[in-house]
N, C-alpha and C positions, 0 to 999 in steps of 0.2 A: 236813404239811398244805399244801395249795396256796394260793397267793396270787393274787388276781385280776390283779395287775399282771404275773404270770408266765404268764398264760393266753394261749391262741391259739384261733382258730376251727377247728373240725373239721366237715366236712360230713356225717359218717356217724353221729353220736351226738347225743343231746339230754340236757342236764342240767337238773335242777329240784329243788325241795323237794317231796317227797311225804310222806304220813303212813303209817307202818306201825304197826299196833296203837296208833293215836292218838299216835305219837311221830314228830315231824318229823325227816326224814332227808334228807341230801344224796344225790341219786340220779343215776346214769348210766343212761339208757335206751339200750341198745346192741343193735341188731339183729344184730350180729356175735357175740353170745353166745347159745348155745343155751339156757342155763339162767339162773336168777336167783339172786343171792347176797346175803349180809348179813355184815357184820363181826362178830367175836365180841363187841365192846363193845356194839353195838346189839342183838345177839341176847340179851344179858343183860337189856336194858331192856324188851324187847317183851312179856314175860310169857307166852310159849308154851314148853312143854317141848320140848326137842330130842329128836329120834329118830335113833338111829344108822342110817346107811345100811347096807343089807344088804351092799353091796360099796362100799368107799371107792374113790375114783379120784383121779388127779392132774390138775390143771389147769395147762396151760402158759401162761406169760406171754410177752409179746413180747420180754422181755430174756433168755429162755432158762431161766428158773427154773421149777420145778414145785412146786405147792402141793397138799398133800393135803386133799381134801374128804371128811369122814367123817360130818357131822351135818346134819340138815335140820329146818327149822321149817315143818311142814305147815300149810296153810290159814291163813297169815298174812294179815290184812286190810290191804290197801293202798288208801288213799283217794286218789282223783284227782278234783279239781274237785267234791268233795262226793259222789262215787259210790264206794261200796265195791266193791272187787274182791278176789280171793283169789289168793295165790301161795304156792308152796312155795319157801322161801328156804334155800339151802344155805350153811352157815357157811364163810367163807373169809377168811383174813387179807389185808387190803388197807388202804392208808393214805389214798388220795385221795377215796374215796367211802364212804358208809355202806352203800349198797345199789346193786346193779346189777340192773336189770330186763332180762331177756333175751327171746328169741323165745318161750319157753314162756308167759310172761305176756302179751306182745304178741298172740300168737295167741288166747289165751283171752279177750282183751278186744276182739276184732274190730278191731284197730288198723290205722291207716294212719299212716305216718310221712312227713312232708314235710321232707326234709333241707334244702332251700333256706330255708324259713322256720322251721325247728326247731320244728315243730308236730306233736304227736301227737293224732290224732283217734280216739276210741273210737266205734264204730258198732254198739252192741248192737242186736239185732233188736227191733223194736217199741218202741224208746226214743229219746228225743232224743239227737242226737250230743253228745259231750263233747269239748271241745278244750282241750289244754294247750299253751301257748306256752312253750317251754323258754328257758333262759338263752341270751344271745347269745354267751357264751364258755365254753370248757371248759378244764380244766387242761392245761397243756403237759406233755408228757413221756410216760413209759412206760405210762400207764394208759389211753390212748385205745384204744378197742376192746380193753380190758384182757384180756378172757377170750375166747379162741377155744377153746371146749370141744370139742376134736377127738377123735373116736373113743373117747370115754370113756362115752358113753351106752349102749353095748352091754350093760354090766352093770347099769346103773341101772334 
């Protein structure tokens, strides 16, 4: 588990508390990740049945490890500033975050990310904009831009 005193600023991600299936989770919003992920512990809590991926795939971490992803929680409700959104969350063992929201979710929410102010703005058509101000610090270490889901989407 990360400690705030061990944290450092990173310009390319946003951290915040979001709600997944009405369960508050510590979240990394990472435009460097193509997909969105959830830890097994949180996955047990959210009340959606897992679906086996037709083809499992390996996710590479910055420290050179590969983690197998084989299950997905489809249509998980992710609440941001009172607005429900939906995401497919792939189960993945990770320790510093409960959930990582990647480009698949950011794209579906018409998002704009301001790295300087750590702000995520959702601009749904014909709706008022929603703005989330992220935490000022993110954990130091190997999980910054944790998932670079390279070349694995071909089978998914």
